[in-house]
C-alpha positions as CSV (number, residue, x, y, z in Angstrom):
1,X,0.0,0.0,0.0
2,X,1.2,3.5,-0.9
3,X,2.4,6.0,1.8
4,X,0.4,8.7,0.0
5,X,-3.3,9.1,1.1
6,X,-4.4,9.4,-2.5
7,X,-3.1,9.9,-6.1
8,X,-3.2,13.4,-7.5
9,X,-3.7,13.9,-11.3
10,X,-4.0,17.0,-13.5
11,X,-6.4,17.1,-16.4
12,X,-6.3,19.9,-19.1
13,X,-9.2,21.0,-21.3
14,X,-7.6,22.5,-24.4
15,X,-9.2,24.2,-27.4
16,X,-8.5,22.3,-30.7
17,X,-10.0,25.0,-32.9
18,X,-12.1,28.1,-32.6
19,X,-15.8,27.3,-31.7
20,X,-18.6,27.8,-34.3
21,X,-20.9,30.6,-33.7
22,X,-24.6,30.0,-33.3
23,X,-25.7,32.9,-35.5
24,X,-28.6,32.9,-38.0
25,X,-27.6,33.5,-41.6
26,X,-29.7,36.1,-43.4
27,X,-29.6,34.2,-46.7
28,X,-30.0,30.5,-46.0
29,X,-31.3,30.6,-42.4
30,X,-28.6,28.3,-41.2
31,X,-27.7,28.6,-37.5
32,X,-23.9,28.2,-37.7
33,X,-21.1,30.5,-38.8
34,X,-17.3,30.3,-38.5
35,X,-14.5,32.8,-38.4
36,X,-12.7,30.9,-41.2
37,X,-9.3,32.3,-41.6
38,X,-9.9,35.0,-38.9
39,X,-10.1,38.3,-40.6
40,X,-10.9,41.8,-39.4
41,X,-12.1,44.7,-41.5
42,X,-11.0,48.1,-40.4
43,X,-12.7,51.2,-41.8
44,X,-11.6,54.7,-41.1
45,X,-14.0,57.7,-41.3
46,X,-12.0,60.8,-40.4
47,X,-10.6,60.2,-37.0
48,X,-13.1,57.5,-36.1
49,X,-12.6,53.7,-36.7
50,X,-15.0,50.9,-37.2
51,X,-13.6,47.4,-36.7
52,X,-15.5,44.2,-37.6
53,X,-14.7,40.5,-37.3
54,X,-15.7,38.7,-40.5
55,X,-17.6,35.4,-40.2
56,X,-18.9,33.0,-42.8
57,X,-22.0,30.9,-42.8
58,X,-21.0,27.2,-42.8
59,X,-23.9,26.3,-45.3
60,X,-23.9,29.0,-48.0
61,X,-20.5,30.8,-47.3
62,X,-22.1,34.2,-46.9
63,X,-19.8,36.7,-45.1
64,X,-21.2,38.7,-42.2
65,X,-19.6,41.3,-39.9
66,X,-19.5,41.2,-36.1
67,X,-19.0,44.7,-34.6
68,X,-15.8,44.9,-32.5
69,X,-15.5,48.7,-32.3
70,X,-18.0,51.2,-33.6
71,X,-17.0,54.8,-34.2
72,X,-14.1,54.6,-31.9
73,X,-11.6,57.5,-31.9
74,X,-8.3,56.3,-33.3
75,X,-6.4,57.5,-30.2
76,X,-8.6,55.3,-27.9
77,X,-7.2,52.1,-29.3
78,X,-4.0,50.6,-28.2
79,X,-1.5,50.8,-31.1
80,X,-0.5,47.1,-30.7
81,X,-4.2,46.1,-30.8
82,X,-4.8,48.3,-33.9
83,X,-1.8,46.7,-35.6
84,X,-3.3,43.3,-34.7
85,X,-6.5,44.2,-36.4
86,X,-4.6,45.3,-39.6
87,X,-2.5,42.0,-39.7
88,X,-5.4,39.7,-38.7
89,X,-3.5,38.4,-35.6
90,X,-4.9,34.9,-34.8
91,X,-4.6,35.5,-31.0
92,X,-6.6,38.7,-31.3
93,X,-9.2,36.9,-33.4
94,X,-9.5,34.2,-30.6
95,X,-9.6,36.8,-27.8
96,X,-12.3,38.8,-29.5
97,X,-14.4,35.8,-30.4
98,X,-14.2,34.5,-26.8
99,X,-15.1,37.9,-25.3
100,X,-18.6,37.6,-23.8
101,X,-19.3,41.3,-24.3
102,X,-18.8,40.9,-28.1
103,X,-21.1,37.9,-28.1
104,X,-23.8,39.7,-26.2
105,X,-23.5,42.9,-28.4
106,X,-23.6,40.9,-31.6
107,X,-26.2,38.4,-30.3
108,X,-24.4,35.1,-30.9
109,X,-23.4,32.1,-28.7
110,X,-20.5,29.8,-29.1
111,X,-20.9,26.2,-30.1
112,X,-18.0,24.2,-28.6
113,X,-19.0,20.8,-30.0
114,X,-15.8,19.2,-31.3
115,X,-13.7,22.2,-30.6
116,X,-11.9,20.9,-27.4
117,X,-10.0,17.9,-26.2
118,X,-9.4,16.5,-22.7
119,X,-5.8,15.7,-21.9
120,X,-5.4,13.2,-19.1
121,X,-2.4,11.2,-17.8
122,X,-2.2,7.4,-18.4
123,X,-4.7,5.2,-16.6
124,X,-4.4,4.9,-12.8
125,X,-3.8,1.5,-11.3
126,X,-6.8,0.1,-9.3
127,X,-4.8,0.2,-6.0
128,X,-4.3,3.9,-6.1
129,X,-7.8,4.9,-4.8
130,X,-9.0,7.5,-3.9
131,X,-7.8,9.7,-6.9
132,X,-7.8,13.5,-6.6
133,X,-8.0,15.3,-9.9
134,X,-7.5,19.0,-10.7
135,X,-9.1,20.1,-13.9
136,X,-7.6,23.2,-15.7
137,X,-9.3,25.0,-18.5
138,X,-6.9,26.7,-20.9
139,X,-9.9,28.4,-22.7
140,X,-13.4,29.1,-21.4
141,X,-15.0,26.0,-22.8
142,X,-18.4,25.5,-21.0
143,X,-18.7,21.9,-19.9
144,X,-20.8,20.0,-17.4
145,X,-18.3,18.4,-14.9
146,X,-20.3,15.1,-14.8
147,X,-20.0,14.7,-18.5
148,X,-16.3,15.7,-18.6
149,X,-15.5,13.3,-15.7
150,X,-17.5,10.5,-17.4
151,X,-15.6,11.1,-20.6
152,X,-12.2,11.2,-18.9
153,X,-12.7,8.1,-16.7
154,X,-14.8,6.1,-19.2
155,X,-17.6,5.8,-16.6
156,X,-21.4,6.3,-17.0
157,X,-22.7,9.6,-15.6
158,X,-24.6,7.7,-13.0
159,X,-21.4,6.0,-11.8
160,X,-19.8,9.4,-11.7
161,X,-22.5,10.8,-9.5
162,X,-22.0,7.8,-7.1
163,X,-18.2,7.7,-6.9
164,X,-17.2,11.4,-7.3
165,X,-17.0,14.0,-4.6
166,X,-16.8,17.5,-6.0
167,X,-17.1,21.0,-4.5
168,X,-18.7,22.4,-7.6
169,X,-22.1,21.4,-9.0
170,X,-21.6,18.4,-11.3
171,X,-24.6,19.1,-13.5
172,X,-24.1,22.8,-14.0
173,X,-21.8,24.0,-16.9
174,X,-18.5,25.6,-15.9
175,X,-15.6,27.0,-17.8
176,X,-13.3,27.4,-14.8
177,X,-11.0,24.9,-13.1
178,X,-12.3,22.6,-10.4
179,X,-11.1,19.6,-8.4
180,X,-12.8,16.3,-7.6
181,X,-12.1,13.1,-5.8
182,X,-12.9,9.6,-7.3
183,X,-13.6,6.9,-4.7
184,X,-12.9,3.2,-5.4
185,X,-15.7,1.4,-7.1
186,X,-17.4,-1.4,-5.3
């Protein structure tokens, strides 16, 4: 028997691609759009700038614009940020797309289906119970802890509810890190 009271593991939820946008297309009425290559459009009108993030419908390929900045004075934008808009910086595209204020202002939600992956260490031997796991989210992927734990351990969600002790609600989506303890099955 081990001298440690339990085994401690780290799990990481990582984004594999940008999520799709749940946004109705005006042409074909599809409910999904993508940022594609991640392009901004910057338009100057005197000393005021408009900045849009361009998105494409996944069904008909129609391009639409999401307002990032509207009638913003040139001096109010950080020069590095403005340069990022001009060169279509992928990190800036991701940060703007994941910004909840942009989503609320442009009335879209993010569809994370197939856009993330759970990275776990190799399987734990049966004698190492209980197992304490720390889950770290590298991007704000909203997931229900019970589904994530069932996926990571290969258990049913019912088994997860019986064997897992967690401080956060298992059936409420979260996009922040949490910890849980898995008790031995029996």
